[in-house]
NUSEZA-208585 format. One line per field, with one value per residue: z negated, x negated, y of N, C-alpha, C in turn; residue in three letters; residue number from 0. Coordinates in steps of 0.2 Angstrom, whole numbers, plus 5000, padded with zeros to 4 digits. Each point is the difference from the previous one (the first is absolute). Example, Ala and Ser with C-alpha at 12.3 -4.5 7.8 and 13.67 -1.06 7.14 Angstrom:
2
nz = [4961:5004]
nx = [4934:5002]
ny = [4972:5005]
caz = [5000:4999]
cax = [5004:4996]
cay = [5006:5006]
cz = [5000:4997]
cx = [4996:5004]
cy = [5006:5005]
type = [ALA:SER]
seq = [0:1]
END
This chain:
364
nz = [4795:5005:5002:5006:4999:5004:5001:5001:5004:5000:5004:4996:5005:4997:5002:4999:5004:5002:4998:4997:5001:5004:5006:4996:5000:4995:5007:5000:4995:5004:5006:4995:4999:5007:5001:5002:5004:5001:5005:5003:4995:4997:5002:4998:4996:5000:5006:5000:5002:5006:4997:4997:5006:5001:4996:4996:4998:4997:5005:5004:4996:5001:5007:5000:4997:5004:5006:4996:5000:5004:5001:4997:4995:5001:5003:5001:5002:5002:5003:5001:5006:4998:4995:5003:5004:4994:4997:5005:5003:4994:4999:5006:4999:4993:4994:5003:4997:4993:5000:4998:4999:5001:4997:5004:5005:4996:5000:5004:5005:5004:4994:4997:5007:5002:4995:5001:5007:4998:4995:5001:5006:4997:4999:5001:4995:5002:4995:5002:5002:4995:5003:5004:4996:4996:5005:5001:4993:5000:5005:4999:4993:5000:4999:4994:4999:5006:4996:5002:4995:5004:4997:5004:5006:4998:5005:4993:5004:5006:4997:4998:4993:5002:4997:4999:5002:4995:5006:5000:5004:5001:5005:5000:5005:5003:4997:5003:5004:4995:5005:5005:4995:5002:5007:5000:4995:5006:5004:5000:4999:4994:4998:5001:5005:5000:5006:4998:5006:5005:4996:5000:4997:5003:4996:5006:4996:4995:5003:5001:4999:5004:4996:5005:4995:5006:4999:4994:5005:5004:4996:5002:4994:4998:4994:5005:5000:5006:4999:5004:4995:5001:4998:5001:5005:5000:4997:5004:5004:4998:5000:5006:5001:4998:5005:5001:5006:4998:5005:4997:5007:4999:4996:5001:5004:4998:5006:5001:4999:5006:5002:4997:5002:5006:5000:4996:5004:5004:4995:5005:4996:5000:5004:4999:5006:4997:5002:5002:5005:5000:4997:5005:5002:5002:4995:5000:5001:5001:5006:4999:5005:4998:5005:5000:5004:5004:4993:5005:4997:4999:5007:5002:4997:5002:5007:5000:4997:5004:5004:4997:5000:5002:4995:5001:5006:4996:4995:5004:5003:4994:4998:5006:4999:4994:5002:5006:4996:4996:5005:5003:4996:5006:4995:4996:5005:5002:4994:4999:5006:4999:4994:5003:5005:4996:4997:5006:5001:4994:5004:4998:4999:5005:4995:4995:4997:5004:4994:5000:4998:5006:4999:5000:4996:5004:4998:4998]
nx = [4801:5005:4994:5001:4997:4997:5000:4994:5000:4994:5002:5005:5003:5004:5001:5006:5002:4993:5001:4999:4993:5003:5002:5001:4996:5003:4998:5006:4997:4995:5001:5003:4994:4999:5003:4994:4998:4995:5001:4997:5004:4999:4994:5002:5003:4994:5001:4994:5000:5000:5003:5004:5000:4996:5005:4995:5003:4994:4998:5003:4998:4994:5000:5001:4996:4996:5002:5000:4996:5006:4998:4995:4998:4997:4995:4999:4993:5000:4995:4993:5001:5006:4997:4995:5003:5004:4995:4997:5004:5002:4994:5001:5005:4998:5000:5003:4996:5001:4994:5002:4994:5000:4994:4994:4998:4999:4996:5005:4995:5002:5000:4995:4999:5005:4999:4995:5002:5003:4996:5000:5002:4996:5007:4999:4996:5002:4995:4995:4995:4997:4996:5004:5004:4995:4999:5008:4999:4994:5002:5006:5000:5002:5005:4996:5004:4997:4996:5005:4997:5001:5002:4995:5002:5003:5003:5000:5005:4998:4997:5001:4998:4996:5002:4994:4997:4995:5000:5002:4998:5001:5000:5002:5003:5001:5003:4994:5002:4995:5003:4995:5001:5006:5000:4997:5004:5005:4995:5000:5006:5003:5000:5006:5001:5007:4997:5005:4996:5002:4998:4996:5002:4995:5001:4998:4998:5005:4996:5006:4994:5003:4999:5001:5003:5003:4997:5003:5003:4995:5003:5005:4999:4998:4999:4999:5006:5001:5005:5003:5004:5005:5006:5004:4995:5000:5006:5000:4996:5004:5005:4998:5000:4994:4997:5000:4997:5000:4996:4997:5002:4995:5004:5004:5002:5007:4996:5004:5003:5002:4994:4997:5005:5000:4994:4999:5006:4996:4998:4997:4994:4997:4996:4997:4998:4995:5006:4998:5004:4997:5004:5006:4997:4994:5001:4994:5000:5006:5001:4994:4996:4995:4998:4993:5003:5000:5001:4997:4994:5001:5002:4995:4996:5004:5000:4994:5000:5004:4998:4995:5004:5005:4998:4995:5000:5002:4996:4995:5002:5001:4994:4997:5003:4998:4994:5001:5003:4995:4996:5000:5005:5002:5005:4994:4996:5005:5001:4994:4999:5005:4999:4994:5003:5005:4995:4996:5005:5000:4995:5000:4996:4995:4999:4995:5002:5004:5002:5006:5004:5001:4993:4999:4995:4995:4997:4995]
ny = [4915:4998:4998:5002:4995:5003:4994:5005:4995:4997:4995:5002:5000:4997:4993:5004:4996:5003:5007:4994:5000:4996:5003:5006:5004:5003:5001:4996:4998:5001:4997:4996:5003:4998:5005:5001:4996:5004:4995:4994:4997:5006:4999:4993:5004:5003:4996:5000:5008:5004:5005:4995:4997:5006:5002:4999:4995:5001:5004:4994:4995:5003:5001:4994:4999:5004:4996:4995:5006:5001:4994:5004:5000:4994:5001:4994:5002:4994:5004:4999:4998:4996:4999:4999:4996:4998:4999:4999:4996:4998:4999:4998:4996:4998:4999:4994:4996:4999:5000:4994:5000:4993:5001:4997:5002:5005:4995:4996:5001:4994:4999:5000:5000:4996:4997:5002:4998:4995:4998:5006:4997:4995:4997:4994:4996:4994:4998:4995:5004:5000:4996:4998:5000:4997:4996:4998:4999:4996:4996:5000:5002:4994:5002:4999:5005:5000:4998:4996:4998:4994:4994:4996:4997:4995:4996:5000:5001:5004:5004:4994:4999:4996:4994:5000:4995:5002:4999:5007:5004:5006:5004:5006:5002:5006:5004:5003:4994:4996:4996:5003:5005:4999:5000:5006:5002:4998:5003:4994:5002:4997:5007:4997:5004:5003:5003:5002:5001:5003:5006:5005:5004:5003:5006:5003:5005:4997:4996:4996:4996:4997:4995:4995:4997:4998:5007:5000:4996:5002:5006:4996:4998:4993:5005:5004:5001:5002:5005:5004:5001:4997:5005:4995:4999:5007:5000:4994:5004:5005:4996:4998:5006:4999:5004:5006:5000:5006:4999:5006:5005:5004:5003:5006:4994:4998:4999:4995:5005:4999:4997:5004:5005:4997:4999:5005:5001:4997:5003:5003:4999:5006:4998:5006:5003:5003:5003:5006:4998:4994:5005:5000:4994:4998:4997:5002:4994:5003:5003:5002:5000:5005:5000:5002:5005:4996:4998:4997:5002:5007:5000:4997:5005:5004:4998:4998:5006:5003:4998:5000:5006:4994:4998:5002:4996:4995:5001:5002:4994:4998:5003:4997:4993:5001:5002:4996:4995:5002:5001:4995:4999:4996:4997:4999:4999:4996:4998:4999:4998:4997:4999:4998:4997:4997:4999:4999:4997:4997:5001:4994:5004:4997:4996:5002:4996:5004:4998:4997:5004:4999:4999:4994:5002:5001:4995:5003]
caz = [5006:5005:5005:5006:5001:5007:5000:5007:5001:5007:5000:4993:5000:4999:5000:4993:4998:4998:4995:4994:4994:5001:5006:5003:4994:5001:5002:5000:4993:5001:5005:4997:4997:5004:5004:5008:5002:5006:5001:5007:5002:5001:5006:5005:5001:5004:5003:5002:5005:5004:4996:4994:5001:4998:4992:4995:4996:4993:5001:5002:4994:4996:5003:4999:4992:5001:5004:4996:4993:4996:4997:4995:4995:5000:5004:4997:5005:4997:5006:5001:5006:4999:4995:5003:5005:4998:4996:5006:5001:4995:5000:5006:5002:4994:4998:5000:4993:4995:5002:4995:5003:4996:5002:4995:5003:5002:5001:5007:5004:5004:4996:4997:5005:5000:4994:5000:5004:5000:4995:4996:5002:4995:4994:4995:5003:4996:5001:4995:5000:4995:5003:5005:4997:4997:5006:5002:4996:4999:5007:5006:4997:4999:4993:4997:4998:5006:5002:4994:5000:4998:5002:5007:4997:5002:4998:4995:5001:5006:4998:4994:4999:5003:4999:5006:4999:5003:5003:5006:4999:5006:5001:5006:5002:5005:4999:4997:4996:5001:5001:5000:4994:4996:5003:4997:4993:4999:5003:4996:4994:5003:5000:5006:5001:5007:5001:5003:5004:5007:5002:4995:5001:4996:5001:5002:5002:5001:5006:4998:5005:4998:5002:4999:4995:5004:5001:4995:5000:4999:4994:4995:4999:5000:4995:5001:5006:5001:5003:4997:4997:4999:4993:4997:5001:4996:4994:4999:5000:4993:4995:5000:4998:4993:5000:5006:5000:5005:5001:5003:5001:4996:5003:4994:4999:4997:5005:4997:4994:5001:4999:4992:4996:5002:4996:4993:4999:5000:4995:5001:4999:5006:5000:5004:5001:4995:5004:4997:5000:4998:4993:4995:4999:4997:4993:5000:4995:4997:5005:5007:4999:5005:5002:5004:5006:5004:4996:5001:4995:4995:5000:4999:4993:4998:5001:4996:4992:4998:5003:4996:4993:5003:4994:4999:5007:4999:4995:5003:5004:4996:4997:5006:5001:4993:5002:5006:4999:4995:5002:5008:5002:5005:4998:4996:5006:5003:4995:5000:5005:5000:4995:5002:5006:4997:4995:5006:5003:4994:4997:4995:5003:4997:4995:5002:5002:5005:4997:4999:4995:5001:5002:4994:5001:5003:4997:5004]
cax = [5001:4999:4997:4998:4993:4998:4994:4996:4994:4999:4996:5001:5007:5001:5007:5002:5003:4995:4998:5005:4995:4998:4997:4995:5000:5005:4999:5006:5002:4997:5004:5007:5001:5001:5006:4999:4994:4997:4994:4999:5007:5004:4999:5004:5006:4998:4994:4996:5001:4994:4997:4998:4998:4993:4999:5000:5006:5000:5001:5007:5003:5000:5004:5007:5001:5001:5006:5005:5000:5006:5002:4997:4998:4992:4997:4995:4997:4995:4996:4995:5001:5006:4999:4995:5004:5005:4997:4997:5007:5003:4995:5000:5008:5003:5002:5006:5003:4993:4996:4996:4995:4997:4993:4995:4993:4999:4993:4999:5000:5006:5005:4999:5000:5007:5002:4996:5004:5008:5002:5004:5006:5002:5003:4997:4996:5000:4994:4999:4993:4999:4994:5003:5003:4995:4997:5004:5000:4994:4997:5005:5003:5008:5003:5001:5007:5004:4997:5002:4997:5003:4996:5001:5006:4999:5006:4998:5005:4998:4992:5001:4997:5003:4996:4997:4993:4996:4994:4996:5000:5002:5000:5005:5000:4995:4998:4994:4997:4994:4999:4995:4997:5004:4997:4992:5001:5002:4996:4996:5004:5005:5007:5003:5003:5003:5001:5007:5001:4998:4997:4997:5000:4996:5000:4994:5001:5007:5004:5000:4998:5002:4995:5002:4997:4996:4994:4997:5000:4994:4996:5005:4998:5006:5005:5004:5005:5003:5006:5006:5005:5007:4999:5001:4994:4996:5003:4999:4993:4998:5002:4994:4993:4998:5000:5000:4993:5002:4995:5002:4994:5001:5006:5002:5008:5002:5000:5001:5005:5006:4998:4998:5007:5004:4996:5001:5007:5000:4996:4994:4995:4997:4993:5001:4994:5001:4999:5002:5008:5003:4999:5006:5004:4997:4996:4994:5000:5006:5003:4995:4994:4998:4992:4998:5001:4995:4995:5003:4998:5004:5006:4999:5000:5006:5004:4998:5001:5008:5002:4997:5003:5006:5004:4998:5004:5007:5002:5000:5006:5006:4999:5002:5008:5005:4999:5003:5007:5002:4997:5000:5006:5003:5006:4997:4997:5006:5003:4995:4999:5007:4999:4995:5003:5004:4996:4998:5006:5002:4995:4996:4993:4996:4996:4993:4999:5004:5005:5005:5005:5005:4996:4996:4994:4995:4994:4995]
cay = [5003:4996:5003:4996:4998:4996:4997:4998:4995:4996:4994:4996:4997:4993:4998:5001:4993:4997:5004:4998:4998:4993:4999:5006:5006:5003:5007:5004:5004:5007:5002:5002:5007:5006:5000:5000:4997:5001:4996:4999:4998:5006:5001:4997:5003:5006:4997:5005:5002:5000:5005:4997:4994:5000:5003:4994:4999:5003:5007:5001:5000:5006:5005:4998:5002:5007:5001:4997:5002:5001:4993:4998:5005:5000:4994:4996:4996:4995:4998:5006:5003:5005:5006:5005:5003:5004:5005:5004:5004:5004:5006:5004:5003:5000:4994:5000:4997:4999:4993:4997:4994:4995:5000:4998:5001:5007:5002:4997:5006:5001:5002:5006:5006:5002:5003:5006:5005:4999:4997:5005:4999:4994:5002:4997:4994:4994:4997:4995:4999:5006:5003:5004:5006:5005:5003:5005:5006:5003:5001:5002:5005:4998:5002:4993:4998:4998:4993:4995:4994:4994:4994:4997:4995:4994:4996:4996:4994:4995:4999:4997:4993:4993:4994:4997:4999:5006:4996:5004:5008:5003:5006:5003:5007:5003:5007:5001:4995:4999:4992:4998:4999:4994:4994:4998:4998:4992:4996:4995:4999:4994:5003:5000:5006:5002:5007:5001:5005:4999:5005:5004:5007:5004:5007:5003:5007:5001:4996:4992:4995:4992:4995:4994:4996:4994:5001:4997:4993:4997:5001:4997:4993:4996:5000:5006:5001:5005:5000:5003:4997:5003:5001:4994:4996:5002:4998:4994:5000:5004:4995:4995:5003:5001:5007:5004:5004:5006:5002:5006:5005:5006:5006:5003:4999:4994:4995:4993:4999:4995:4994:5001:4999:4995:4995:5001:4998:4992:4998:4999:5005:5003:5003:5006:5004:5006:5006:5006:5001:4995:5001:5001:4993:4994:5002:4996:4995:4999:4998:4999:5002:5004:5000:5006:4999:4997:4996:4993:4996:5001:4997:4993:4998:5002:4994:4994:5000:4999:4993:4996:5001:5000:5003:5008:5003:5000:5005:5006:5001:5001:5007:5004:5000:5003:5007:5001:4999:5006:5006:5000:4997:5004:5004:5007:5004:5004:5004:5005:5004:5004:5004:5006:5004:5004:5005:5005:5003:5003:5005:4998:4999:4995:5002:5000:4992:4998:4998:5005:4999:4994:4995:4997:5002:4995:5000:5003]
cz = [5005:5007:5006:5002:5007:5000:5007:4999:5007:4997:4993:5001:4999:5000:4993:4997:4997:4993:4994:4994:5001:5006:5002:4994:5001:5001:5000:4994:5000:5005:4998:4996:5004:5005:5007:5001:5007:5002:5007:5003:5002:5008:5006:5003:5005:5004:5004:5007:5004:4996:4993:5000:4997:4994:4996:4996:4993:5002:5002:4993:4995:5003:4999:4992:4999:5003:4995:4992:4996:4997:4993:4995:4999:5004:4994:5005:4997:5007:5001:5005:5001:4995:5003:5006:4998:4996:5005:5002:4996:4999:5005:5001:4994:4998:5001:4994:4996:5003:4994:5004:4996:5004:4995:5002:5003:5001:5007:5003:5003:4995:4997:5003:5000:4994:4998:5003:4999:4993:4995:5002:4995:4995:4993:5003:4994:5001:4995:4999:4995:5003:5006:4998:4998:5007:5003:4997:5000:5007:5005:4997:5000:4992:4996:4998:5006:5001:4993:5001:4997:5001:5005:4997:5003:4999:4996:5000:5005:4998:4993:4999:5003:4998:5007:4998:5003:5001:5004:4997:5006:5001:5005:5001:5005:4998:4996:4997:5002:4999:5000:4993:4996:5003:4997:4994:4999:5003:4996:4994:5003:4999:5006:5000:5006:5000:5004:5003:5007:5002:4995:5002:4996:5002:5001:5003:5001:5005:4997:5006:4999:5004:4999:4996:5003:5001:4994:4999:4999:4994:4993:4999:5001:4996:5001:5007:5000:5005:4996:4997:5000:4992:4996:5000:4995:4993:4998:4999:4993:4995:4999:4997:4992:4999:5006:5001:5006:5000:5005:5002:4996:5001:4993:4999:4998:5005:4996:4995:5002:4998:4993:4996:5002:4996:4993:4999:5000:4995:5001:4999:5008:4999:5006:5000:4996:5005:4997:4999:4996:4991:4995:4998:4996:4994:4999:4995:4998:5006:5007:4998:5006:5003:5005:5008:5005:4998:5000:4994:4993:5000:5001:4991:4996:5002:4997:4993:4999:5004:4995:4992:5001:4993:5000:5006:4998:4995:5004:5005:4997:4998:5008:5001:4996:5003:5005:4998:4996:5004:5008:5004:5006:4997:4997:5005:5003:4995:4999:5006:5001:4995:5001:5005:4996:4996:5003:5002:4994:4997:4994:5002:4997:4994:5002:5002:5006:4998:5000:4994:5000:5004:4996:5002:5003:4997:5004:4998]
cx = [4999:4997:5000:4993:4999:4992:4997:4994:5000:4996:5002:5007:4999:5006:5003:5002:4994:4997:5005:4996:5000:4997:4996:5000:5007:5000:5006:5001:4997:5005:5007:5000:5002:5007:4999:4993:4998:4993:5000:5007:5004:4999:5004:5006:4998:4994:4996:5000:4994:4994:4996:4997:4993:4999:5000:5006:5000:5001:5008:5004:5001:5005:5008:5002:5002:5007:5006:5000:5006:5002:4997:4999:4992:4998:4994:4996:4995:4997:4996:5002:5006:4999:4997:5003:5007:4996:4998:5007:5001:4994:5001:5007:5003:5004:5009:5004:4994:4998:4995:4996:4997:4994:4995:4994:4999:4993:4997:5000:5007:5006:4997:4999:5007:5002:4997:5004:5007:5002:5005:5007:5004:5003:4996:4996:5000:4994:5000:4993:4998:4993:5002:5004:4995:4997:5003:5001:4994:4996:5005:5004:5007:5001:5001:5008:5004:4998:5002:4997:5004:4996:5003:5005:4998:5007:4999:5006:4997:4992:5000:4996:5003:4995:4996:4993:4996:4993:4995:5001:5003:4999:5005:5000:4995:4998:4993:4997:4993:4999:4993:4996:5003:4997:4993:5001:5001:4995:4996:5004:5005:5008:5003:5004:5003:5001:5006:5001:4997:4996:4998:5001:4995:5000:4994:5001:5007:5004:4999:4998:5003:4995:5003:4996:4995:4993:4996:5000:4993:4996:5004:4996:5006:5004:5005:5005:5003:5006:5006:5005:5007:5000:5002:4995:4995:5001:4997:4992:4998:5001:4994:4993:5000:5000:5000:4994:5002:4992:5001:4993:5001:5004:5002:5008:5000:5000:5001:5005:5006:4998:4999:5006:5003:4996:5002:5007:5000:4996:4993:4995:4997:4993:5000:4994:5002:4999:5003:5007:5004:5000:5006:5004:4996:4996:4995:4999:5006:5005:4996:4993:4997:4993:4999:5001:4995:4995:5002:4997:5005:5008:5000:5000:5007:5005:4998:5001:5008:5001:4998:5004:5007:5005:5000:5004:5007:5003:5000:5005:5007:5000:5003:5007:5003:4998:5004:5007:5002:4999:5001:5006:5004:5005:4998:4998:5006:5003:4995:5001:5006:5000:4995:5004:5005:4997:4999:5006:5003:4995:4996:4992:4997:4996:4992:4999:5004:5007:5006:5005:5004:4997:4993:4993:4996:4993:4994:4994]
cy = [4994:5003:4995:5000:4996:4997:4999:4997:4997:4993:4996:4996:4992:4998:4999:4993:4995:5002:4999:4997:4993:4998:5005:5006:5004:5007:5005:5004:5007:5004:5002:5006:5005:4999:5000:4998:5001:4996:4999:4999:5005:5003:4997:5004:5005:4998:5005:5002:5000:5004:4997:4993:4998:5001:4994:5000:5003:5007:5001:4999:5007:5005:4997:5002:5008:5002:4999:5002:5002:4995:4999:5007:5000:4993:4998:4996:4995:4997:5005:5003:5004:5005:5005:5004:5004:5007:5005:5004:5005:5006:5005:5003:5002:4994:5000:4998:4999:4993:4998:4994:4996:4999:4998:5001:5006:5003:4998:5007:5001:5003:5008:5006:5002:5003:5006:5005:5001:4998:5004:4999:4994:5004:4996:4994:4995:4996:4994:4999:5006:5003:5005:5005:5006:5003:5005:5007:5005:5002:5003:5005:4999:5003:4994:5000:4997:4992:4995:4993:4994:4995:4997:4994:4993:4996:4995:4993:4995:4997:4998:4994:4994:4995:4997:4998:5006:4996:5005:5007:5003:5007:5002:5007:5002:5007:5000:4993:4999:4993:4998:4998:4994:4994:4998:4998:4993:4995:4995:4998:4994:5003:5001:5007:5001:5008:5001:5007:4999:5006:5004:5008:5004:5006:5003:5007:5002:4996:4993:4996:4994:4996:4993:4995:4995:5001:4997:4993:4997:5000:4996:4993:4995:4999:5006:4999:5007:5001:5003:4996:5004:5001:4994:4996:5004:5000:4994:5000:5003:4994:4995:5003:5001:5007:5003:5005:5006:5004:5007:5003:5005:5004:5003:5000:4993:4994:4994:5001:4996:4993:4999:4998:4994:4994:5001:4998:4993:4998:4998:5006:5002:5001:5005:5004:5006:5006:5006:5000:4994:4999:4999:4994:4995:5002:4995:4994:4998:4997:4998:5001:5005:4998:5005:4998:4998:4996:4992:4995:5001:4996:4993:4997:5001:4994:4994:5000:4999:4993:4995:5000:5001:5003:5008:5003:4999:5005:5007:5001:5000:5007:5005:5001:5004:5008:5002:5002:5007:5006:5001:4997:5004:5005:5006:5004:5004:5005:5007:5004:5005:5005:5006:5004:5005:5005:5006:5004:5005:5006:4997:4997:4994:5002:4999:4992:4998:4998:5007:4998:4994:4994:4998:5003:4995:5001:5003:4995]
type = [MET:THR:ARG:ARG:MET:ALA:LEU:ALA:LEU:GLN:GLY:ARG:ALA:ALA:PRO:ARG:GLU:LEU:ALA:ASN:GLY:SER:ASP:GLY:PRO:ARG:THR:HIS:LEU:PHE:ASP:ASP:LEU:PHE:VAL:ALA:ARG:TYR:ASP:ASP:ALA:VAL:LEU:ASP:SER:ARG:PRO:PRO:THR:ARG:LEU:THR:SER:SER:VAL:PRO:SER:TRP:ALA:ARG:ILE:ALA:ALA:GLU:VAL:ARG:ARG:ARG:SER:SER:GLU:TYR:ASP:VAL:VAL:VAL:SER:TRP:SER:GLU:ARG:VAL:THR:LEU:SER:LEU:MET:THR:MET:ASP:GLY:VAL:LEU:GLY:ALA:ALA:LYS:PRO:HIS:VAL:ALA:LEU:MET:TYR:TRP:PHE:SER:ARG:PRO:SER:VAL:ARG:TRP:PRO:ILE:ARG:LEU:PHE:GLY:ARG:SER:LEU:HIS:ALA:ILE:VAL:THR:TRP:SER:SER:VAL:GLN:ARG:ALA:TYR:ALA:ILE:GLU:ARG:LEU:GLY:ILE:MET:PRO:GLU:LYS:ILE:TYR:LEU:VAL:ARG:HIS:TYR:VAL:ASP:GLN:VAL:PHE:TRP:ARG:PRO:GLU:GLU:ALA:LEU:SER:ASP:MET:ILE:CYS:SER:ALA:GLY:ALA:GLU:MET:ARG:ASP:TYR:PRO:THR:LEU:LEU:ALA:ALA:LEU:ARG:GLY:THR:ASN:VAL:ARG:CYS:HIS:ILE:ALA:SER:ASP:HIS:VAL:ARG:VAL:ASP:ARG:PHE:GLY:PHE:ALA:GLN:ARG:ARG:PRO:ILE:GLU:ALA:LEU:THR:SER:LYS:ALA:GLY:PRO:ASN:VAL:THR:LEU:GLY:ARG:ARG:SER:ARG:LYS:GLU:LEU:ARG:ASP:LEU:TYR:ALA:ARG:SER:ARG:PHE:VAL:VAL:VAL:PRO:LEU:GLU:ALA:SER:ASP:THR:ASP:ASN:GLY:ILE:THR:VAL:ILE:LEU:GLU:ALA:MET:ALA:MET:GLY:LYS:PRO:VAL:ILE:CYS:SER:ARG:THR:LYS:GLY:GLN:VAL:ASP:VAL:ILE:GLU:GLU:GLY:VAL:THR:GLY:LEU:PHE:VAL:PRO:ALA:GLY:ASP:ALA:VAL:ALA:LEU:ARG:GLU:ALA:ILE:LEU:ALA:LEU:TRP:ASN:ASP:PRO:GLU:ARG:ALA:ARG:ALA:MET:GLY:GLN:ALA:ALA:ARG:ASP:TYR:VAL:ALA:LYS:HIS:HIS:ALA:LEU:ASP:THR:PHE:CYS:ARG:ASP:VAL:LYS:ARG:ALA:ILE:ASP:ALA:SER:LEU:ASP:GLY:THR:PRO:ALA:ALA:VAL:ASP:GLY:SER:CYS:ALA:SER:ALA:ARG:PRO:HIS:PRO:THR]
seq = [0:1:2:3:4:5:6:7:8:9:10:11:12:13:14:15:16:17:18:19:20:21:22:23:24:25:26:27:28:29:30:31:32:33:34:35:36:37:38:39:40:41:42:43:44:45:46:47:48:49:50:51:52:53:54:55:56:57:58:59:60:61:62:63:64:65:66:67:68:69:70:71:72:73:74:75:76:77:78:79:80:81:82:83:84:85:86:87:88:89:90:91:92:93:94:95:96:97:98:99:100:101:102:103:104:105:106:107:108:109:110:111:112:113:114:115:116:117:118:119:120:121:122:123:124:125:126:127:128:129:130:131:132:133:134:135:136:137:138:139:140:141:142:143:144:145:146:147:148:149:150:151:152:153:154:155:156:157:158:159:160:161:162:163:164:165:166:167:168:169:170:171:172:173:174:175:176:177:178:179:180:181:182:183:184:185:186:187:188:189:190:191:192:193:194:195:196:197:198:199:200:201:202:203:204:205:206:207:208:209:210:211:212:213:214:215:216:217:218:219:220:221:222:223:224:225:226:227:228:229:230:231:232:233:234:235:236:237:238:239:240:241:242:243:244:245:246:247:248:249:250:251:252:253:254:255:256:257:258:259:260:261:262:263:264:265:266:267:268:269:270:271:272:273:274:275:276:277:278:279:280:281:282:283:284:285:286:287:288:289:290:291:292:293:294:295:296:297:298:299:300:301:302:303:304:305:306:307:308:309:310:311:312:313:314:315:316:317:318:319:320:321:322:323:324:325:326:327:328:329:330:331:332:333:334:335:336:337:338:339:340:341:342:343:344:345:346:347:348:349:350:351:352:353:354:355:356:357:358:359:360:361:362:363]
END
């Protein structure tokens, strides 16, 4: 059955001509699954009135989706704020059309309380964190048959192995990053490292605190540089790195997943802080290494051990690329999300492990 699927999101828009796998990740592969797309651009045709000018764009997007509900059979939201806004409207006013949400951090207070109140209005949920799926079922009372589990994605065409002299390491990303521990681990070593970020976001009591990375400059040794990079510059940085380090604050969700998959797709092993939520991708000793969160000594030992064993790093990187190509390819993610949505609309419930008859199981 052909269904008209509307994609509701905020802040993910990217120039289509750049999303070709060469100049930029192929975001259009996912967007092409939907016949309607509601994002910041759709508001251009309905400029804010005096009444709505103070309303955030994510709330106006949700209202626009409801207003145009006759244009689609199901709405798929992929934005925390848009999802919660639309879910609340549906909970209060009644659902205009089935709503399937792509979500990954149910335990965050700003998410879990609205779900407790209005989560029943969601037709289904698609997630990629096995830990967070278990939390939603056990702590929020979401019926397990409504939560489908897929593997997170990376564009394996854009993020691909490239020949380069691996004369350094790197780190990247902002969400729940523990860069002070990485800087302490690197102090006194001769390992060059670039941290590709201009800020850090740390979740405190359900609210994200943004901190400029310049505050860490005084703690960085002469072998460390800091600063954001474009996607193409980041790809070059990964290529030059013997491996990638993802230092994380303790959390129960999969912070760091994007950088981890990008690095692995580039054929690089990953050293990552062991957190409760980061369990679905890295295989210890095969595609990467885990170290205790906040332990600079253990992180230094892991960095030096892998730095001084380039053959091992190379072998782990190849295993990482093979794993990503098999399990986390963007094309596979698009297909599995679409199949999960169709399964939910066809009345095929998610299995105990989150899979459905038309989507591959996800390892726990």
